[in-house]
N, C-alpha and C positions, 0 to 999 in steps of 0.2 A: 316364363317363372322358373321350369325345369330344369333351363341351359343355367341361368343364373345361381340356381342353388347347387346345381353340380360345379361350373365355376369355385363355387364359394367353398365348396365342402374340398375340391382338390387343392387351394390354396391354404387351407387351414393344413390339411394333411402333409403340404411342402413344407409349412412353417413348425410342423415337429420334428419332422425328418432332418432339416438342414440346419446344421450346429451352429451356434450363435455366433452373431458378425459385431465385433466392437467398432464403435464409430469413432471417430478422433474428434475433438472438438470445434478443430479447425476445417472448413470443409475445402480441401484442396481442388477439389475435382471440377469448382465451377466457375463461372466468368463472371463479370460485371458490365452491365451497358448501362453508359451515363452519358450527361450533353446539355445543351443549353438552346432554348428557342427564342430566335429575333425574328423581330417584323422588318419590313424593307429598310427602315432606318437604324436598324441597329440596334433598335431598341428591345428590353426584356419584354416577354411576353405572360405575364403570371395568367395562371388558370386555364392553361393549353392544356388538353386531354391525350396523352401518348398512350397508344395501344401498341402492343407489340403480339406474335402469333407466332406460334412454331407449326408449318404447314405440316410438318411429319408426322408431329402428336394432336394438333388441336390446342397446345396449351396456348393460354390468352391471358394477358395481365396487362392491368390498366395504372396511371400515375397521373397525377396532377401536379403541374408546376407551380413553385411558390413564387412571392414575391423577387427572387433572385432568376426567374425564368427556366432554373434546372431541374431536370428529371434524374432521377435512377432505378436500375433495375440490378438487383443483388442475384446471386446464387443461381444462375441461368446455365442450364446444360449446354455443352457445346453443340454449336450447331448452327443453320441459317435461321433468321426471323424476319417475319415481315413488318415493319414498324410505320407507323400511322400517326401524326401530330394533327390536331384540329383545334381550333378555337372560332371565336366569332367574330366574324368581320373579315374571317381569311380563309382562301382556299386550302383542303387540304392538302398535305405532304406526303409522300409514303416512300418508302426505302426500304430495301433487301440489306439485311447486315448481318455479317457472320462470327462469331463470336468462336474465341477457343480457350482451351483450359489454362485457367489462373492468368487471362485478359482481362484487363480493363479497355473497355473500345469506347471511346469518346466521340460521340457523333452530333454535331450543332442541326438543328432545323432554321432555316430562313424562311418565313409565312410569307406569301405574296398576297396582296388584298385581294378579295374577288368572292365570290357565292361561296357557300357550303358545299354544293354539289359539283365544284371542281376539284379535281386533284391532281396535285403536280407530282411527277414521279422522276425520283431520282436514283441515280446509279452510286451506291457508298462502296467504297474498298478501304481497308484497313492501312493505316499510317504507315510509312516508313518507320518514322519515328513514334514509338509510344511515350506518349511525354507524362502519361500516368503512372508509368512504371518507373522505379528506380532500382530494380535489380535489372541484372544482364541475362536476359534468360533468351532461350529459342523451345520452338513448338515444332514438332512433328504432327504434320496433319495425314488425316485419312489417307488419302493418296499418296503420300511417303511413306508411310508405315505400310502399307501394301504394295506398293511398287519396286521401290528399292529392294536390291538383291539382298538379300538373307539367309545364306548356305544353313548357319545353325539353327534356323528358325526359334531362335531367341529375342525377346522384346529387346534385351538393353544392348544387343548388336547394333540398332538403328542410333542408339547415343554417340559411337565413335563416329560417325557423318560430321558431327556438329563442332565447331571449331574451342578449341581450348580442351579436348578430350582425348587420353590416352588410357592405356591399360595399365592396371596397378599392379599384375600380375610378371611384369618384365622382371622386377628384383627378384621375384621367388624361384622365377624360371633361371637366372643367372645364377644365383646363390640358393640351393638346396639347404632346405632349414633357414631361410631367411626369417620366415615369421609364421609362428604356427596360428596366428587367426585367422579365419577366412574372410573377404571383402565381400565388395559387391562386383569387382573383376575391373572398374574403371573409375580413373583419375581425373578431376577436373582442377587444372593450373598447379598440377604436383602434387597434389595431395596424395594419400598414402590408400586410399578406396574405402576405408575403414569408417568414414566418417559422412556416410553420404545418408540422407531419408529418400524414403524411396517409398511410396504411397500408390496404392490401385484405389480408383473410387473413393479417395478421401479418408482411406484405413493403410495405419501401418502395416510395412511389408519387407521389415527387416529385423533382425535383435538386438540392434544396437552398436552392432559391429561392420553394418556394412552388410554382412551377409543377408541375402533375401530367405524370406522365410518359404515364399512359392514362388521360385526361380522358374519354373515350367509354365508358365503362361501361354496359350496357345496365341500365336500371332494374330491369327484372324477376329480373334475376341478384341484385340484393340484397337480403339478410336483415334484416340492421337496421344501422345505425351508432350511435357513441357521439363525443359534442364533449365533451373535457375543456377546459374555457374557461379553468382557473386551479389552480396549489397542486396542481398533480399530479406524481404519484412520483418520483424521481429516472431510474427507468428511461427514462421518455420523455426522456432527455438531449439528442435532438436537435432540441430547439424550444423556443425562447422565447414562440412566440406560443398555438398550439393543438395537440393531439393529438388527430385524427379516425382513428377504427378502422373500416374497414368491412369486413362478414362478408358474403360470399355465399352460397347456398344450396345445399345439401346433397341427394343423394339420400337416401332411406329404402327401408324395404322393401316400399313398395308403387310400382307405376309411375303416375307422375302429369306432367301436360301441360297448355300450354295456346297459345292464340294469340288474337294482337292484331292490332291497327292503329290507328293515331291520325293524324288528317287535318285540316288546315285551311288553308285559301287565302283571296286576297282578299275573297271573297263573304263569310268567315265573320267575317273580323277587321273590325274598325275602322280606319279611314284613318290612316294614319300623319301624325304633326305635321307631318313636314318634308315630306310629298310636296306637288307642284306642285295648285293646285286647276284640273285641268285635266277635272274633271266624270266621270272614271274613272280607277278606281283600278289601280295599276301592278302586273304580274301578283307575286304572292306564294304561297308554295305550302311546307306542313311535313307531308310523309309516312313514317309511320316504321312499318311492320310488322313484327312480331318473331314469335318462336314458344320456349316453352321445353319441355324433359321432360327425367325424372330416374327414379330407380328402383335397384332393387340389380342388383349382377351376381353377387356370391353374398349370399344370406342370411345378416343378422347380421355379414356383414364387410366387405363392398366394396361401394360405391355409385358413382353417377355422377349428376350435373346439368350441363346445357346450356344456354345462351341464345344465340339469334343474333337479330340486330338491323339493320336496315337503316332509315339514316338518309338522306333525301333533302330538303333545304334548299333555295330560293329566296329571298333575301331583296334586295328594292330598296332600292339605295342613291341618293339624290339627291344631285344635283351643280349650283352656282348659279351658278360662277363667271362667267361673260360676263356674266350678268345684274344680278352685284352692284354696288352704288356705287361700290365702289371701282375696276371696270373700266369704269366709263362715261366717267370722265374727270375732271380735277383740280378743277373746278367745283363737283362733287358733295360734296368736303371742303374744308368751309370753315376748318379752321384750316392745309390744308396751302394754300388760297387767299389767305388773310390773311397766313402768312409768306413767301410769294414776293413778294406785294403790296409790304409792309414792306421788302425787300431791294432792289426796285425803286423805292424811293422815299429810301434810305438817300443818296444822293449819293456813296457812295463806290464807285468802278470796279469795284472787284475784287467788292465784294457786289454791287453791278448784275448785272456778267457771271454770277456765282455765281448768282442769281435767274432768269438767262435759262435757264443749264443746265437749273437744277431743273425748270424748266417743261416746258422741253422731252421731259426724264425722262419727267415725273408725266405727261405727257398718254397714255393708250393708242394714241389713232389714228397715233402717231409710231412705235409697236411692230407692225406687222402681224403677224410671224411669232407674237409672243406673245397676239395677239388671237386667230390661227387656232388656236393650241393650248387657250386658255381654251375656245374657241367647240367646241373637239372634246372637249373633256372637262367638257360642260355638259348634263345632262339624268338619265335614268335608267339603270342600270346594274345587272345582275342580280348579288349576291352569293352564288354557289350553293358550297355544300356535300356531299360525296356520302362515307359511310364504311360500313362492311361492321365489325360490332363482334360479336367473339364469346368468349363466357366459356365455358370448362368446367372442372369441379373433379371430381377424383378422391376418395375418400376410403377410406383398409382402417383397420380395428381389430382386431388379430390378438386 
């Protein structure tokens, strides 16, 4: 009794300390399991009882097939479920079925005649073509999220492994000042990266321009993510680009955790293309330690999972303003030289005077303050970032 009171007190304290969370009207972070029950002659079986159970959390749900022989379990957390079908006069049928975020899994049971004590176990695999889906979508499961190389430790970088995805920052890099708007960083089908909807556990995670509200989500807190590339349903009405649904990990009936460290520096990385050829590499370091821990608070009822990650990044930036040809003098720019010379030979006093003034303006040595400013901002500079990223998830199933 004391243990339960202590747990409830801690939960109440956490509820008071944690800032309010805004939930969307549509839960993008769940899946649906549906199907039809047939007898050996492919006739519909009404009144069959379908039971699903999540072995990790103990969640149990039941449904009864109607006259159409169909069953449906909406709003399921992504994971693997034990599914059983039983009806009077038929042997039980059982299967293990995995569902992913945003997925509609269709699984039909073909019951065999027999005693209720008999069980026919079958293995279920996801169909290569999801006939229940209208949109073009890809899912990165937990194995892909954790195993795919990710040097930046950013959850959005995994999206670039999918077809039709490219960087929306390319125009900005090629044309400085191209756009003053921040974006999600990735483009689907040639979009500008500003029309993407990103959700975390069903809650919106962008400002409407594609820029992420919370960009630094620990990668080890992500269970899986779904990228809807086109033709998605009207429920994703906040976007004309893509809808990315991210699901974080949840606790189970077993305590489990991990600790990790990612490290790289100038000794493990190749030389930066823009680095001056001085014979020694500039200081560069990426240090990311973290840990995860999760488990039950009340078995089969309440669970938690928490992830903490510290990011320490030092990136060298190279500036060569003072050593650029434009800063050395007008004679280094042939076009300017020819233009000023043409003005000087024009014979027109007004144009000749203009040429003299341009020659003075375009000669850097005549502007010592500007030269000093260029010298001061020429060299190698450290672009450093420090982040404390913490994600905690609580789940309760009544």
